[in-house]
C-alpha positions as CSV (number, residue, x, y, z in Angstrom):
1,M,-0.1,-0.2,0.2
2,S,1.5,3.2,-1.3
3,Q,2.0,6.0,1.6
4,E,-0.1,9.1,1.0
5,F,0.9,12.6,1.9
6,D,-0.5,16.2,1.7
7,L,2.8,17.4,0.3
8,V,5.9,15.5,-1.1
9,V,8.7,17.9,-2.0
10,L,10.9,16.5,-4.5
11,G,14.4,17.7,-3.5
12,G,15.7,18.5,-0.1
13,G,17.7,21.8,-0.9
14,T,17.2,25.2,0.9
15,G,13.9,25.9,-1.2
16,G,12.3,22.3,-0.5
17,Y,13.3,21.7,3.3
18,V,12.0,25.5,3.7
19,A,8.7,24.9,2.2
20,A,8.4,21.4,4.0
21,I,8.7,23.3,7.2
22,R,6.2,25.9,6.5
23,A,3.9,22.9,5.0
24,S,4.4,21.2,8.3
25,Q,3.5,24.5,10.4
26,L,0.2,24.7,8.4
27,G,-0.7,21.2,9.3
28,M,0.1,19.4,6.3
29,K,1.7,16.1,6.1
30,V,4.8,16.3,4.7
31,A,7.9,14.1,3.2
32,I,10.8,15.2,1.3
33,V,12.4,12.8,-1.5
34,E,16.5,13.4,-1.6
35,K,18.7,11.5,-3.4
36,E,22.1,12.9,-1.5
37,K,22.0,15.2,1.5
38,L,19.3,17.5,3.1
39,G,20.6,20.9,2.5
40,G,21.0,20.6,-1.1
41,T,23.6,22.6,-3.3
42,C,23.6,25.9,-1.4
43,L,24.8,24.0,2.0
44,H,27.2,21.0,0.6
45,R,28.4,22.7,-2.8
46,G,27.7,26.4,-2.7
47,C,26.6,29.2,-0.7
48,I,28.1,27.9,2.5
49,P,31.5,26.1,1.9
50,S,32.5,29.0,-0.7
51,K,31.4,31.8,1.8
52,A,33.5,29.5,4.6
53,L,36.7,29.6,2.3
54,L,36.4,33.2,1.3
55,R,36.2,33.8,5.0
56,S,39.7,31.8,5.7
57,A,41.0,33.9,2.6
58,E,39.9,37.3,4.1
59,V,41.6,36.6,7.4
60,F,44.6,35.6,5.8
61,S,44.7,38.7,3.7
62,T,44.2,40.8,6.8
63,L,46.8,38.9,8.7
64,K,49.4,39.7,5.4
65,E,48.4,43.3,6.2
66,A,48.6,43.3,10.1
67,D,51.3,45.8,10.4
68,K,48.7,48.5,9.2
69,Y,46.8,47.9,12.4
70,G,49.8,48.1,14.7
71,V,49.5,44.5,15.0
72,S,53.1,42.1,14.8
73,A,52.0,39.0,13.2
74,G,55.3,37.6,12.1
75,A,55.2,35.0,9.2
76,V,51.6,34.4,8.2
77,G,50.9,31.0,6.1
78,Y,47.8,28.8,6.2
79,D,47.1,25.0,6.2
80,F,44.5,24.3,3.6
81,S,43.7,21.1,5.0
82,K,42.6,22.8,8.0
83,I,40.6,25.6,6.1
84,Q,38.9,22.6,4.3
85,E,38.0,20.9,7.5
86,R,36.8,24.2,9.2
87,K,34.4,24.4,6.0
88,Q,33.4,21.0,6.6
89,G,32.8,21.5,10.2
90,I,30.1,24.3,9.4
91,I,28.6,22.4,6.8
92,D,28.2,19.4,9.4
93,Q,26.8,21.4,12.1
94,L,24.0,23.2,9.7
95,H,23.3,20.0,8.1
96,K,22.5,18.6,11.7
97,G,20.5,21.7,12.5
98,I,18.2,20.8,9.2
99,Q,18.0,17.5,10.3
100,Y,16.6,18.3,13.8
101,L,14.3,20.3,12.1
102,M,12.9,17.9,10.1
103,K,12.1,15.8,13.1
104,K,10.7,18.9,15.0
105,G,8.2,19.3,11.8
106,S,7.6,15.5,12.0
107,I,8.5,15.7,8.1
108,T,9.4,12.3,6.5
109,I,12.8,12.0,4.5
110,F,12.8,9.4,1.7
111,E,16.4,8.8,0.9
112,G,16.7,8.2,-2.9
113,F,15.9,9.6,-6.5
114,G,12.6,10.7,-7.0
115,R,10.8,10.4,-10.5
116,V,7.4,11.8,-11.0
117,M,4.3,9.4,-12.6
118,G,1.7,10.0,-14.7
119,P,-1.9,9.0,-14.0
120,S,-1.8,5.1,-12.8
121,I,-3.5,2.9,-10.5
122,F,-1.7,4.8,-7.6
123,S,-3.5,8.0,-8.4
124,P,-6.1,9.2,-11.0
125,Q,-4.0,12.2,-11.7
126,A,-0.1,12.9,-12.4
127,G,2.0,13.3,-9.2
128,A,2.8,10.0,-7.8
129,V,6.4,9.6,-6.8
130,R,8.7,6.7,-7.5
131,I,11.6,6.5,-5.4
132,E,14.3,4.5,-6.5
133,K,16.9,3.7,-3.7
134,E,20.9,2.9,-4.0
135,N,20.0,-0.9,-3.0
136,G,18.1,-1.1,-5.9
137,D,14.6,-1.3,-4.0
138,Q,11.8,1.1,-5.0
139,E,8.9,2.7,-3.2
140,M,5.8,4.7,-4.2
141,I,4.4,7.6,-2.4
142,V,1.2,9.3,-3.7
143,P,0.9,13.5,-2.6
144,R,-2.1,15.7,-2.8
145,F,0.0,18.4,-3.8
146,L,3.8,17.7,-5.2
147,L,6.5,20.3,-5.1
148,L,9.4,20.1,-7.8
149,A,12.5,21.6,-6.0
150,T,15.2,19.7,-7.8
151,G,17.6,22.8,-8.4
152,S,20.6,23.0,-10.6
153,R,23.9,21.9,-11.5
154,P,26.8,24.0,-13.1
155,R,26.3,24.7,-16.7
156,T,29.5,24.2,-19.0
157,L,30.1,25.6,-22.4
158,P,29.6,22.9,-25.8
159,G,32.7,21.3,-26.4
160,L,34.4,22.0,-22.9
161,V,34.5,18.9,-21.3
162,I,34.6,18.8,-17.1
163,D,37.4,16.5,-16.3
164,G,37.3,17.2,-12.7
165,S,41.3,17.4,-12.6
166,Y,42.3,20.2,-15.4
167,V,39.0,21.5,-16.1
168,V,36.7,21.9,-13.2
169,T,33.4,23.5,-12.1
170,S,33.2,25.1,-8.1
171,D,31.8,21.6,-7.5
172,E,35.3,19.9,-8.2
173,A,37.0,22.9,-6.8
174,L,35.4,23.1,-3.4
175,Q,37.1,19.9,-3.1
176,W,40.8,20.8,-3.9
177,E,43.0,19.1,-1.3
178,Q,45.5,22.0,-2.3
179,L,45.3,25.1,-4.5
180,P,47.0,25.3,-7.9
181,K,49.4,28.0,-8.5
182,S,47.3,29.4,-11.2
183,V,43.8,29.5,-12.7
184,V,41.9,30.6,-15.7
185,I,38.2,31.4,-15.0
186,V,35.9,31.1,-17.4
187,G,33.2,33.5,-16.9
188,G,33.2,37.0,-14.8
189,G,29.7,36.5,-13.0
190,V,29.0,36.2,-9.4
191,I,30.6,32.6,-9.0
192,G,33.5,33.4,-11.0
193,I,34.3,36.9,-9.3
194,E,34.1,35.2,-6.0
195,W,36.3,32.4,-6.9
196,A,38.7,34.9,-8.4
197,S,38.9,36.8,-5.2
198,M,39.3,34.1,-3.0
199,L,41.8,32.4,-5.0
200,N,43.9,35.7,-5.5
201,D,43.7,36.2,-1.6
202,F,45.2,33.0,-1.3
203,G,48.3,33.9,-3.6
204,V,47.0,32.1,-6.6
205,D,48.0,33.7,-10.0
206,V,44.0,34.3,-11.8
207,T,43.0,35.3,-14.8
208,I,39.4,35.9,-15.7
209,V,37.9,35.2,-19.3
210,E,34.6,37.1,-19.5
211,Y,32.4,36.7,-22.7
212,A,30.4,40.0,-21.7
213,D,32.0,43.5,-22.5
214,R,32.6,43.7,-18.3
215,I,32.6,41.5,-15.4
216,L,29.3,41.1,-13.3
217,P,27.4,42.2,-16.3
218,F,24.2,42.7,-14.4
219,E,25.2,44.7,-11.7
220,D,25.1,48.7,-12.0
221,E,27.5,49.6,-14.6
222,E,29.6,52.0,-11.9
223,V,29.6,49.0,-9.6
224,S,31.6,46.6,-12.1
225,K,33.9,49.4,-13.2
226,E,34.9,49.7,-9.5
227,L,35.1,46.3,-8.6
228,A,37.2,45.7,-12.0
229,R,39.3,48.3,-10.9
230,L,40.1,47.2,-7.5
231,L,40.8,43.4,-8.5
232,K,43.3,44.5,-10.8
233,K,44.8,46.6,-8.4
234,R,45.5,43.6,-6.6
235,K,47.1,41.8,-9.8
236,V,43.7,39.8,-11.1
237,N,44.2,39.7,-14.8
238,I,40.4,40.5,-16.4
239,V,39.7,39.9,-20.1
240,T,36.8,41.0,-21.1
241,G,34.6,40.5,-24.6
242,A,36.4,37.3,-24.9
243,K,34.9,34.2,-26.7
244,V,36.5,31.2,-25.1
245,L,37.1,28.6,-27.9
246,P,36.9,25.0,-26.4
247,E,38.2,23.3,-29.5
248,T,41.8,25.1,-28.5
249,L,41.7,23.2,-25.2
250,E,45.1,21.5,-24.5
251,K,46.2,19.8,-21.4
252,G,48.8,17.7,-19.5
253,E,52.1,17.7,-17.8
254,G,50.6,19.8,-14.8
255,K,49.1,22.6,-17.3
256,V,45.9,23.6,-19.3
257,S,45.9,26.0,-21.9
258,I,42.9,27.4,-23.8
259,S,42.3,30.3,-26.6
260,A,39.7,33.0,-26.9
261,E,38.5,35.3,-29.4
262,T,39.5,38.9,-28.0
263,K,39.5,42.6,-29.4
264,N,43.3,41.5,-30.0
265,G,42.5,38.4,-32.2
266,V,42.9,35.4,-30.6
267,D,44.8,35.2,-27.0
268,R,46.1,32.1,-25.4
269,F,45.5,31.6,-21.6
270,E,47.7,28.9,-20.0
271,A,47.5,27.8,-16.1
272,E,47.8,24.9,-14.0
273,K,43.4,24.5,-13.9
274,V,40.6,25.9,-15.9
275,L,37.6,26.8,-13.6
276,V,34.3,27.1,-15.7
277,S,32.0,29.5,-13.8
278,V,29.1,30.1,-16.8
279,G,26.0,29.5,-15.1
280,R,23.4,26.9,-13.8
281,Q,21.4,24.5,-15.7
282,A,18.0,23.5,-14.1
283,N,17.9,19.8,-13.0
284,V,14.7,18.4,-15.2
285,E,15.9,15.3,-16.9
286,N,15.1,12.2,-15.8
287,I,12.4,13.1,-12.9
288,G,9.3,11.7,-15.2
289,L,8.1,15.3,-16.4
290,E,7.5,13.6,-19.8
291,A,4.8,11.7,-18.1
292,T,3.1,14.8,-17.1
293,E,1.8,18.3,-18.9
294,I,4.0,20.2,-17.5
295,K,6.0,22.6,-19.9
296,I,9.6,23.2,-20.2
297,E,11.1,26.1,-22.3
298,R,14.5,27.0,-22.1
299,G,15.5,24.6,-19.8
300,V,13.6,25.4,-17.0
301,V,10.0,24.2,-15.6
302,V,7.2,27.2,-16.7
303,V,4.9,28.5,-13.7
304,N,2.7,30.9,-13.2
305,E,2.8,33.3,-10.3
306,H,1.9,31.1,-7.7
307,F,4.6,28.5,-8.9
308,Q,2.1,26.2,-10.4
309,T,2.9,24.4,-13.4
310,A,0.3,23.3,-16.3
311,E,-0.8,20.3,-13.7
312,S,-2.4,22.8,-10.9
313,H,-1.5,20.6,-8.0
314,I,2.3,20.3,-8.8
315,Y,4.4,23.4,-8.1
316,A,8.0,24.1,-8.9
317,I,10.2,26.4,-7.1
318,G,14.0,27.4,-7.0
319,D,16.7,26.9,-9.8
320,V,14.5,24.5,-11.4
321,I,12.0,27.2,-12.6
322,G,15.2,29.7,-13.7
323,G,15.2,33.2,-12.9
324,L,16.9,34.4,-9.9
325,Q,18.9,31.2,-9.0
326,L,19.5,32.2,-5.1
327,A,18.9,30.3,-2.0
328,H,17.0,32.7,-0.3
329,V,14.5,33.3,-3.6
330,A,14.1,29.4,-3.6
331,S,12.8,29.4,0.1
332,H,10.6,32.4,-0.3
333,E,9.2,30.7,-3.4
334,G,8.9,27.8,-1.5
335,I,6.7,29.3,1.2
336,L,4.7,31.4,-1.0
337,A,3.7,27.9,-3.0
338,V,3.1,26.1,0.1
339,E,0.8,28.9,1.4
340,H,-1.0,29.0,-2.3
341,M,-1.4,25.2,-1.5
342,A,-3.2,26.0,1.8
343,G,-5.5,28.7,0.2
344,L,-4.0,31.5,1.9
345,N,-3.6,33.7,-1.2
346,P,-0.5,35.2,-0.6
347,H,1.1,38.1,-2.5
348,P,2.9,37.4,-5.7
349,L,7.0,37.4,-5.5
350,D,8.0,40.8,-6.5
351,Y,11.8,39.8,-7.8
352,T,12.8,43.7,-8.1
353,K,12.9,43.8,-4.4
354,V,15.0,40.6,-4.0
355,P,18.7,41.6,-2.5
356,K,21.3,40.1,-4.8
357,C,25.1,39.4,-3.1
358,T,28.6,39.1,-4.1
359,Y,31.0,37.6,-1.3
360,S,34.0,38.9,-3.0
361,R,36.7,41.4,-1.4
362,P,34.9,43.9,-1.7
363,E,31.5,42.6,-1.3
364,V,28.9,43.7,-4.1
365,A,25.1,43.9,-3.3
366,N,21.9,45.1,-4.9
367,V,18.2,45.8,-5.2
368,G,15.9,47.1,-7.6
369,L,17.2,48.6,-11.2
370,T,20.4,49.5,-12.1
371,E,20.8,53.2,-13.3
372,K,20.7,51.8,-16.7
373,E,17.7,49.6,-16.4
374,A,15.8,52.5,-15.2
375,R,16.1,54.9,-17.9
376,E,15.8,52.4,-20.2
377,Q,12.3,51.6,-18.9
378,G,11.4,55.5,-19.4
379,F,12.0,56.8,-15.8
380,E,13.3,60.1,-15.3
381,V,16.4,59.5,-12.8
382,K,18.2,61.1,-9.9
383,V,20.9,59.6,-8.3
384,G,22.6,59.7,-4.8
385,K,25.9,58.4,-4.4
386,F,28.3,58.4,-1.5
387,S,31.8,57.1,-1.3
388,F,33.0,55.0,1.8
389,K,36.2,56.8,1.6
390,P,35.6,59.5,4.1
391,L,33.5,57.2,6.5
392,G,35.0,56.8,10.0
393,K,33.8,53.3,10.6
394,A,35.2,52.1,7.1
395,L,38.5,53.8,7.9
396,I,38.6,51.8,11.3
397,H,37.9,48.8,9.5
398,G,40.8,49.3,7.2
399,E,38.6,48.9,3.9
400,N,37.1,52.2,2.7
401,D,36.9,51.5,-1.1
402,G,33.4,51.4,-2.3
403,F,30.4,53.2,-2.5
404,V,26.6,53.3,-2.1
405,K,24.6,54.3,-5.3
406,L,20.4,55.0,-5.1
407,V,18.7,55.5,-8.0
408,V,15.3,57.4,-7.7
409,D,12.4,58.4,-9.7
410,A,12.6,61.9,-10.4
411,K,8.9,62.5,-10.8
412,T,7.7,60.6,-7.5
413,N,10.9,60.2,-5.7
414,D,10.3,56.6,-5.5
415,L,13.5,54.5,-4.7
416,L,14.1,52.4,-7.9
417,G,17.2,50.7,-7.0
418,V,20.1,50.6,-4.4
419,H,23.5,49.6,-5.4
420,M,26.8,48.9,-3.3
421,I,30.4,47.9,-3.0
422,G,32.6,47.7,-0.3
423,T,33.0,45.9,3.0
424,H,30.1,44.2,4.5
425,V,27.6,45.5,2.1
426,T,26.0,42.2,2.1
427,D,25.2,42.8,5.8
428,M,23.6,46.0,4.7
429,I,21.5,45.7,1.8
430,S,18.6,44.4,3.7
431,E,17.9,48.0,4.8
432,A,17.7,48.7,1.3
433,G,15.4,45.8,0.9
434,L,13.2,46.8,3.3
435,A,13.2,50.4,2.2
436,R,11.8,48.9,-1.1
437,V,9.5,46.9,0.3
438,L,7.9,49.9,2.2
439,D,8.3,52.1,-0.8
440,A,10.4,54.2,1.3
441,T,11.6,57.5,-0.4
442,P,15.2,58.6,-0.1
443,W,14.1,61.6,2.3
444,E,12.5,58.9,4.5
445,I,16.0,56.9,4.8
446,G,17.8,60.2,5.1
447,Q,15.6,61.2,8.2
448,T,16.4,57.6,9.8
449,I,19.2,58.3,12.5
450,H,22.1,55.7,11.4
451,P,24.4,55.0,14.4
452,H,28.2,56.7,14.3
453,P,30.6,55.1,13.6
454,S,28.7,52.7,11.3
455,L,29.1,51.6,7.6
456,S,25.3,52.3,7.3
457,E,25.8,55.7,7.4
458,A,26.6,55.2,3.8
459,I,23.2,54.4,3.0
460,M,22.0,57.9,5.3
461,E,24.3,59.9,3.2
462,A,23.9,58.6,-0.3
463,A,19.4,59.1,0.6
464,L,20.6,62.7,1.5
465,A,22.8,63.0,-1.7
466,V,19.6,62.5,-3.9
467,D,18.9,65.9,-3.3
468,G,22.5,67.3,-2.6
469,K,22.0,67.4,1.0
470,A,24.9,64.8,1.8
471,I,26.8,66.2,4.9
472,H,30.1,64.7,4.3
473,N,30.4,64.8,0.8
């Protein structure tokens, strides 16, 4: 006899397990089907491990400059095996926390590969899930609602084969036992930039090869320009407008080389490793969607504003539906999807109010429209900008590069976007997110008293700068 559930979640990553917890809170009988470990990509191969490595790199970089703080640190080095141990310890602790939350919510966990079934004797409608276990056993479970949260995996370029040794993605790089002396990073988006910053801080010779005309091409242009300047100052080689030619790849004897078409013709790049960072691909294959009415377009599952697929009882969230492939987005989508199942009529998600972060050194964060996007959408724009350079807390911290920039509708004074580059801005962007949610004006932000000394003063000053009233400009 097949077990029945109110909700079955296919995938136990961040979006999936958060959705399961919310469903449990609403009184649903919930199960998660996960073929690996709860926490998914974010916990085990993405957000958490990469940020742990970034933190170790930041500490190492700071210690190398200890003299400027009046501190004598002596000879500074690092043990990468211990750095990896620390990273794994953080992952293990968080994994145990998720397991506790599953028990607390009485959420059933099925370990195995889940496949969606079409209408059958088990269910008159598509959505029953067949679980294929490692030992070959199979089990069928039948949900009233099904939530697809199967996530994504690293994408590569056609013809550029990931061999796990010379040519790797972030998945393989996170498992390195020791760092290479040199790396060519194909792709200057968020993941590529984070790895470039981290590896550079550890003393690795880094070259970024980016197809677009600038790194972080979806950020405000001034932010991209500033980050490129600061990375080049740290001796990171950045090549933009470059089309990598996979067929030119050569590898052997501890070296790998590849060519790219650039504005100078064809350039050759050589290093110990090539790290491919060209986005992520939704996991839609081999999970049984062909047995349903669910539509796949441009490689992702098609959903409506409530995350329903063409099968109204089957929902999908997170990387598998494309859009902003971020853990916090998947979590929020999961909560909204479950609340819609429960008839709570939640407000659809406004993606222009989602904060986006890059955890490089310095950090980058934004919410809302860039200045260019705002102008292209027909807004008459005014801008407020404030540098971290005169800010007391930034000087105390020893990192005063960067700025905060507000993009504002000149006619209505509505806040259209906020863009930051500087130390700890990923912790500051939530204020801007709240301002967007509450439809706050620059005047209201400027009238909010910010503590001194603090990095957040830059937000207040940038808001005042919109109307030429910044105090410390």
